[in-house]
C-alpha positions as CSV (number, residue, x, y, z in Angstrom):
1,X,-17.9,8.8,2.0
2,X,-14.1,8.7,1.8
3,X,-12.8,6.7,-1.2
4,X,-9.2,5.8,-0.6
5,X,-6.9,4.3,-3.2
6,X,-3.7,2.7,-2.0
7,X,-1.0,1.8,-4.4
8,X,1.9,-0.3,-3.1
9,X,4.5,-2.8,-4.3
10,X,3.1,-6.3,-4.5
11,X,4.1,-8.6,-1.7
12,X,2.3,-7.3,1.4
13,X,0.5,-10.0,3.3
14,X,-3.2,-10.2,3.9
15,X,-2.5,-9.4,7.6
16,X,-0.6,-6.3,6.6
17,X,-3.3,-5.0,4.3
18,X,-5.9,-5.8,6.9
19,X,-4.0,-3.9,9.7
20,X,-3.4,-0.9,7.3
21,X,-7.1,-0.8,6.3
22,X,-8.2,-0.8,9.9
23,X,-5.8,2.0,10.9
24,X,-6.8,4.2,7.9
25,X,-10.5,3.6,8.6
26,X,-9.9,4.5,12.3
27,X,-8.2,7.7,11.2
28,X,-11.0,8.6,8.7
29,X,-13.6,8.1,11.4
30,X,-11.6,10.2,13.9
31,X,-10.4,13.0,11.6
32,X,-13.0,13.2,8.9
33,X,-16.0,12.2,11.0
34,X,-16.9,9.5,8.5
35,X,-19.0,6.5,9.4
36,X,-16.7,3.5,9.5
37,X,-18.9,1.5,7.1
38,X,-18.6,4.3,4.5
39,X,-14.8,4.3,4.4
40,X,-13.9,2.5,1.1
41,X,-10.4,1.4,0.3
42,X,-9.0,-0.1,-2.9
43,X,-5.6,-1.7,-2.9
44,X,-3.7,-1.7,-6.2
45,X,-0.5,-3.8,-6.1
46,X,2.3,-2.8,-8.5
47,X,5.3,-4.8,-9.6
48,X,8.7,-3.1,-9.1
49,X,9.1,-2.7,-12.9
50,X,6.0,-0.5,-12.9
51,X,7.2,2.0,-10.3
52,X,10.0,4.6,-10.7
53,X,11.4,6.8,-8.0
54,X,13.6,9.7,-9.2
55,X,13.5,8.3,-12.7
56,X,14.8,4.9,-11.7
57,X,12.6,1.8,-11.8
58,X,12.2,0.2,-8.4
59,X,13.3,-3.1,-9.9
60,X,16.6,-1.5,-10.9
61,X,17.2,0.8,-7.9
62,X,20.0,-0.6,-5.8
63,X,18.9,1.5,-2.8
64,X,15.5,-0.3,-2.9
65,X,16.9,-3.8,-3.6
66,X,16.4,-5.0,0.0
67,X,12.8,-3.9,0.1
68,X,12.0,-5.4,-3.3
69,X,13.7,-8.7,-2.4
70,X,11.9,-8.9,1.0
71,X,8.5,-8.4,-0.7
72,X,9.3,-11.0,-3.3
73,X,10.3,-13.6,-0.7
74,X,7.3,-12.9,1.4
75,X,4.9,-13.3,-1.5
């Protein structure tokens, strides 16, 4: 039984999470031979001030500003 934890910045829509879950479940069935009903996923949404890339908080990283702003406006 695959247990998959997905951490991502908050702001993805229900439709995006649903499509991602379906694609990952499809891959687990195909690649791992798992039964679809046994593929378990947990989504953990993080705010940009709780994630750092290269030692810089996502909320303060100018190179990620567009991504962070887009997620904030969609949420």
